[in-house]
Structures are given as C-alpha cells and as structure tokens.
N, C-alpha and C positions, 0 to 999 in steps of 0.2 A: 607832129611826132613828139612823144613824151619819153622821159627817162625816169625810172623808178629806183628806189633803194630796196634791196631784199636782204633781210636778216634771216639767213637760213640757219636755224639753230639746232642744237642737239635735242632739246625738248620741244620747243615751239618755233614757229616761223612767222614772219611778219613782212608786209609790203607797204611802203609809204611813198607818196608822191608829194614833192615840194614845188609849189608854183612861184616861189620867190618871196612870198609873204607868209604863207601858212602851209601847214602839213595836212595832207589828206590821207586818212588811213583806209586802206582797201579792205573791205569785208571779205574774209576768206572762208569762214566756217559758219554756216547758217544755224548749226545745232548748238551753239554756245552764245552766252550773253555778250561777252567781249569778242565779237566775231572777227575783229582784225587780227586776232591770234589764232593759229591753227597748230594742232599737234604735228610734229615733224614725222611721226611714225607713218608707215604705209602698210596697208593690208592688201596683199595680192592674193586673189582667190578665184575659185571656179564655181559658177552657179550650178552647173550640172556635172557632166562627166569630165574626168581629167583628160588632158590632151593626149594625142597619139604618143606612145613611148618613143624615145630616141632610137635612131636606126641601129646603133651599136647594141642596145638592149634587145631589139627585135631579132637581129641576126644571132645573138647569143642564144636566145630562146629557140629560134629555128634550129640551130645546131643541136640543142638539147633534145628537141622533138625528133630530129633525124636519128640521133643516137638510140633513142627509144625504139623507133621504127626499125632500125638496123638490127637491134637485139631480137625483135619479133621476127624479122626476116630470117635470121640465122636459125632460130628455133623452128620456123616453118620449113626451111630447107632440110634440117635434120629429120623432121617428122616425115617429109616427103620421101627421103631415102630409106627411112625405116619402115615405111608403109608397104604392106604386101598386097593389099587389095587395090586394083586399078582405080576403082571408084574413090577410094580414100586418097590415092595419089592425086587424082584430079581435083579433089577438094583443096589439098595443100598447094597444088600448082596454081589454082585460081587465087588462093590467098597470097601466094608469093607475088603474082602479077599485080594484085591490088596494093600490096605493101610497097612494091617498087614504084608504082604510079604515085602513091602518096609521098614517097621519099623525094621524087623529082618534081612534084607539083609545088613550085616555089610560091606562087601567089596564095594558094590555099594554106600552105605552111605559115606564111606571114600573117594571114588573117587569124589563124589559130593562135599564133604567138601573141598577137596584139590582145586577143580576148583573154588569154591566160594572164598576161602582164597587167591588164586593167583590172582584173578580178582581185588581185592582191596588191596593186600599186597604191601608194598614198602620196599626198603632197610632199612629204618629206623625202620621197625617192627622186623627186625632180631636182635638177640643178637649178640654182638661182637664175642663171641665164635663161633656161627654158621657161621658168616660172614667169619672168618678166616679159618674155616674148609672147607668151600664150595666155596669160592670166588677165583678169580684170582688176582695176585699181579702185580702192576706196581710201579717201584721205580724212584726216581729222577725226572728230568724234564718230562719224559714220563708220569709218574704218575700224576704230577701236571697238565699237559696239558689235560690228560684224564678227570681229575676232573673238569677243567674249561669248557670242552666241554660237558660233560654229568654227572653233579653232582648227578642226580637222579639214575644213574646206579650203584653207589657204595658209599663208605664212605671214606673220607680222614682223616687219623690219622695224624694231623699236626706235632706232636712231640711225638712219642712213649716213648721217654726217660722221659718225664715229668710225666708219669703215674706210673713209676716203684716203687716209694716210697709211693704212695697214697693208700688209703683204697680200696682194690679190693676184690670182692666176688670170690669164687673159679673158676667160669666160666671165669671171666675176667682175672684172673691170667693166666689160661691156654691159653687164647686168646693172651695175650702179649708174652708168651713164644713162641707160634707158629708163631706169626707175626715177632718177632725179629729173630727167628731161620731162617726164610726165608731171611731176610736181611743179616745176618751173613754168611749164606750159599752162597749167591750171592757174598759177599766180598771174601770169601775163594776161590771160584771157579775162580773168576777174577784174584786173586793172583796166583793161580796154573797155569792158562793158560799163564800168562805173565812171570812168573818165570821159567816155565818148570820144576817144581818140586812139590812134595807133600807138602802141608802146613798142619801141624797137631797141631801147638802151636800158641797161641795168648796171648799177653798182652793187656788188654782192659783198657782204661782210665776210671776213676770213679771220680765224684765230691766228695768233702769232705762230703757234705750232699746232698742226692738226693732230687729232688722236691717232696714235700709231707708234711704232717702235723703229721707224726707218729714217728719222731725222729729216734732213733737207730733201732727200730723195722722196720720202713720203709726202712732204709738203708740196713738192712739184707734181707728184702724181695726183694729189687732191685737187690742185688748181687745174690740171689737165682734164680731170673728170668733170669738174664743174663747168669748165669752158666748153667742152664738147656737149655737155647736157644743155647749157644755155643756148648754144647755136641750134641744137636739135629742137629746142622749145620755141624757136622763132626769133630770138634776139639777134640783131645784126651787130650790136656792139656791146661788149661786156667788160667791166673792169672790176678789180678787187681792192678792198680797203681793209686794213687791219681794224678789228672791232673797237679796241680802246681809242684809236685815233678818231674813228667815226663818232664815238660818244663825246669826245672832246669838241668836235665841230658843233655838236648840238648845244653845248653850254656856252660856247664862245660869244655869241651875240649878246649874252646877258652880262658879260664882264664889263666893268667900268673902265678898266685900263689893262695894259699888257700884264699878263700873269703867268707864272709857271705853275702848271697844274699836274698833280699826280692822279692819273685815272686808273682805278682798279675795277676791272670788268670780270665778275665771277658768274659764269653761265652754267648751263647744264653739263657741258662736256669739257670745257677748258677754263682756265683762269689766265687773263691777259692784262698786262700792266704797262703803262707808258708814262713817261714824264715829258710834257710837251709845253712849248711856249705858245700861249694863246693871246690873241689881240683882236678886238672888234674891227680894227682897221684892216686886218688880213683875211676877213671871212669870205671875201670874194676870190681870193687867190686859189688857183687850181692845184698847184703843187706845193705841199707843205712839209715835205720830208726834211727840209733843212731846219724846221722848227722842232722836230722830234729829237729830244736829247737822250732818250733811252727807251727801249721797248723790250719786253720779255714775256714769256708765257709758258704754260705747261698743260699737259693733258689731265688736269684735275678740276672737276666740276661737281655740280650738284648731284649728278647720277651716282658718282662714287660714294657720296654720303648716303644715298638711298640704299645702295648695296651694303655699305658698312653697317647701317642700322639693322638690316636683315641678319647679317652674320653675327653681330654682337648681341642683339636683343631678341630676335625672332627665332633664329635657328636653334637656340637651346630648347625651345618648345617643340622642335621637330626632330629631336634625337641627337643634336650636336652635343659632343662631350660624353655621351653614354659609352660605357665600356663593353667590349665584346668579351666572350668567354676566355679568350687568350690574354685578357688584361689590357689590350690596346684599345684606344678610343676609336669610335666610328670614324672612318676616313673624313677628315675636314674638307677634302676636295669636293665631296658630295655637295656641300653648301655653297662653295664659291662657284662651282659649275652651274648650280641651280640659278645663280644670279647673273650668269654671263649673257645677258641680253644684247650686249654689244660685241659679241664674239661668235659669229655664225658657226665655225667649225666646232667650237667647244659646246655650244648649245645643241647642235645636231647630235653630238656624241652623247650629251646628257639625255636627250629624248630617245635614244636608240633602245631597242629591245634588250640588248646585252647589258646596258647600264641599269635598266629596270630590274633585270634578273639579278644583278649584283646587289642592288639595294634589298631585294626580296630575300636573298640568301643571308645578307647581314642581319635582317630582321629576325632570322631564326636563331641567332647566336647572341642576342642581347636580352636583358631582363624586361625592358619596356618597349616591346615592338610597336605598340600603338603610336608612340611619338614618331618613330621613323616611318610609320605608315602615312603620316601627313606628307613627308618628303616624297614618298612613292606616289601619292596622289598628284602632287605637283608635276612629277616626272611623267606619269601616265597620261594626265589630262593636259599636258603642255601649258602649265599655268605660270611659268616663270615671269613673263611680261606683266601679267596681272598682279603678281606678288610684288614686283618692283614698283609698279604703279601704286599699290596700296602703301608701300613704304614711303613713297614720295608724298602721298597725302598725309601720312602720319607725321612726317617731318614738318610739313607746312602747318598742321594743327598745333604741333608742339612749339611753334613760334609764338603762339598767343595763349597757350594753356600749359599748366605745370604737369598735368597727367591726362592721358586719354586711354580709351579702350578701343583697340583696333579689331573690327570684326573680320574674320577670315572664314566666313561660313561657306564660301565656294570651295574650300579645301575640306572642311569637315563641319557638320552641323554643330552649332554652339561653340565653335572654336574661336575664342577671343584672346587677344594678347594685350596685357596692360603695359603701357609704355609711359615713361616719365621724361621730363626735360633732362634729368641726370643721364638717362640712357642715351639721349640724343647727344649730349655733351661728350660722353665717353666715346661714342661712335665717330664723332667729328674731330677728336683730339689730334690724331696723327695727320689728318687732312688739313686742319688749320695750321699746323706747324709748317707744312709744305707751302701753303699759301703765303704765310708770313716770310718764309725764306725767299720767295719770289719778289715780294715787296722790297726786302733788303737788297736783293740783287739789282733791282731796277734803280734804287736810290744810289747804290754804289757806282753804277755805270753812268749815271747822269752827270753832265758837266756842271749843272747848277742845281741848287736846292729848290724843291717845290715850295710854293707859297700857299697853295690850297689843295684840298683833297676832294675828289669826286668818286663815289662808289656806285657802281651800276651792275646790272645783271640780276637775274632772279634770286641768287643766293645772297645778294647784298641786303635783302629785306630780313634776313635771319638776324634776330637780336644777338645771337651768339657771335656771328661774324662781325656785326657792327661794333659790339663791345670790344672785341679783340683788336680791331683796327683803329677805332676812334678814341677809345679810352686807355687801352693798355700799350698800343704800339706807337700811335701817332697822336698823342693827346694835345699837342701844341699846334696842330695843323688845322686851320679852319675848314669846316665841311661845307661843300656846295650841295645844297639839296636839289634833287632832280628826279626825273622819272626813271625808276630802276628797270622797267620793262621796255620802254620805247626809245630811250635815248640813242642806242646804237642805230636803230633803223632810221630814226629821224636824221641822224648825222649822215647816214648813207644816202638818204634822199637829198640832203643839202649838196653833197658831192655830185650826185647825179644831175642836179639842176645846173651846177657849174659847167658840166660837160656840154 
C-alpha cells in the first residue's frame, strides 16, 4: 500500500510519492511537456445528444401542451354546437374524440415534450448536478482544447477549488463532490499504474482559508466536499495539511540547524503564510502543530491578477469607459461579469440571452459600438475562460519582457492588445498591498521572529512579487531558494510517507 501527496490547486494540480529517500512525480497530463502538472479545470461535455431533460421540465412542457390541446378542444366543441349539417357535426365530434385521446395519452405527451425540449435545450439549461451525473469528463489540456473547439458541447469549470468554500445549494454540493471525485480517481489510478502498487492513502493540501465568503463554515464545507470526493475516488484514508506548512516540510531536511522560517505561498487562488520552527532532527515527527508559531491566509491569488489585468488594460479596448448618450459610462459590471470564471451564477447570467440583448442595446447608444462588439462576441461565444487564460499567459510573458502584443484573434480578426510591464504593475498594485498586509499579520502574530524567508507558489516567480517581498519589505531576511512549483506537493508527500 502506498500513500501520496496531492496538491489540488486553483490553476494546476500535482501528485507526488515519497519513498523515504526521493520524490517520484506522477505523470498526469500526456499532452504537455511537464506532465506531472495538470490543469485543474474540468470540461464536462456530451459527444452526441444532450441527456433526457429533468422530470420537472418534462412535466411543465406536458402541461403546456395540454393547455394548447384544451384550447383546440374548446374551439372544436363550439364549432360542433354551431354546425347545422350532421356530417359537419360528425367531423367535429371525431376531432373532439381525437383531441381528448391526445390530452389523456400521457406517454405520447411526454415523448412530444422531450422532443420539443431537446430541440431548443442547450448545455447551459442543465443544472451542474445533472451535467456531472450524465456528462463525460476531459481533464488537463485535452479538456481545455475540447472547450476551445466546441464550447457549446459542454461546460468548462475553470477552477473547481474556488467554489468549495462558497455558498452552494445541495445539488451544487453533490455536483462538486462528483466532479472532484472523478479528478481524484484519475490521480489515484495514474499513481497506481506508475508505482505498480495500490494507493489507498492521500495527504491533500489545503489553503488556510478556502475561496468563499463564509469563513470557517466555508472552510468546513470545503473539507467535507474533498473528504467525500476522496472516499468516492477510492481512498481509504485521507488527511489534509495546510499548504505553507507542507512547503516548510520540503525545505526542512536541507537546514543545517533549527531555524525559524517565514513561508509565503502565493498560488493561483489563495495566499497562505506561516512562521514555523524547522529542524532536521524533527523531520520524522508526524504532528508538528506545536512548531507552527503563526499561520494566516486569504483568498487572493494569481487568478485575481489575471482578471485585474483584463479590467485595467484589456477591457478599455472592449468598450469600457465609453460614454452612452445619457452621459453615463458603459456599465462597468459588464467587464467584471465577463471575467467571473470562478462564479458560476454570475457567469451563467453573463452568458444569458437577456445579458447579450442588454449589451446589444447599449451598443446602439454609444459612439464606438465596434469596441463593445468585442465584449458581445465574448458573451455570445462564451469566451470568458479563454480570455482569462490569455491574460494569464500575458502576465507570465511580462515577467521576462517589458512589452508584449497579446493576440486576441479568436474575438476579432487582427485584434491585438499591446501590454507593458507598467500595465502589469498597475493591475497588481492593490493585490500586492493585500499580500503584504498578510505578511505583516503573520509576523505580528508569531511568538518569535523568523530567521529565513521561503517564497513558493506560481506567483512567487513574478519579479514584481519577489522585489516587493525581498527588497522592499523583508530586505534583511535571508532567502531560501527552492522549487516554486513543487515544494508544496513534495512536502505533502513527505507527510504522507510519515503516515
């Protein structure tokens, strides 16, 4: 039996096995070069026809058909009583009998209702629960490519982790359990095939605070969903470890002596920070909570930077700030709703026909409707996730270049947006202030001062982030160099091996 560490991330996920001496990275995505990383997004889709509509929808449509039949029946009755010719009465009498038979033939009415519903039904009409129960799943790059090719055939959940702490109705909670169970089962099966042994235990990383607005109640809900999903995926034993603590376990064996370390983990969805006592002598200890001097976190991660870059620097080329004939600006909510890939109700509303009509009407009362037409294209073609992904790529390119041209030709031919590192700095300014406040909070709550600094997580590679933390905020704290992408999962695998 083997135990693995699972870093279930906002943007990417990873699985690692530690044999006591070295780490083994499980290959998860055959479509990318670094196949031990896989997109956390999920595309749930249908190859052919959509599933049978829900019973409630069928019954509602049957009632509608029956009302139409009843109207015809009343007209036929009136025509029968008004008819003078017996032959004409017989025609209407037969029609009345036929309509009554139709009205009471429930199986035929249900078949007709299903045909009518399927004719006009789209994937967006299905509840998330029904989608998860009846659809097919595609993970990683395969799923994202399917989404780009046929967005109308399914629904892309850009970051399932971002919903775990949010307010969910019962059907949505069950949907996320089922969705994440499929992912975790895929991770477990991949590990078993590559390790040639049964995998029954997992240590799963968790942020200090899950994305959501419900505080500790949301955190508990997230852990419940992940626990249920792990059991459904075939894990007999599952434990959770806060991600910055896991990252600390990875660097601990390399320390020469006991050291207080400040760990700053900035990922795609959350920023988590801890101040912890580390010592090579304690690396085999299972419970280390007494060594954690302070831990804090918030729902601010790299995805927020992606969306901010759109709103600050891309949205102005899509009609943002244009004035309508009444002198008021185009509603700014158009652009925040466009980016809401981590808010299913808001994104569904943005993709609705009514929302598209509202944008089209606004186009008629501005001087440059072509710009707002780009927003309408994103709305009609459901391109929000693709645009956020483009913004993420732009952010990464601006980490090594002063200026780039971002092609958005899937929105409009020859549509390019010039972006600079100054644009990125401006879009990250408020976000960085919040990150720095978290660092201050962790330091103030710690019983002892840190002696070294370790920065990890995808956003730690940003020169803007590193400069703010290492040069301006903590210039006197020696920096531990480490793997920004793998340290959390390697630490999770170390904890799994201890179990």
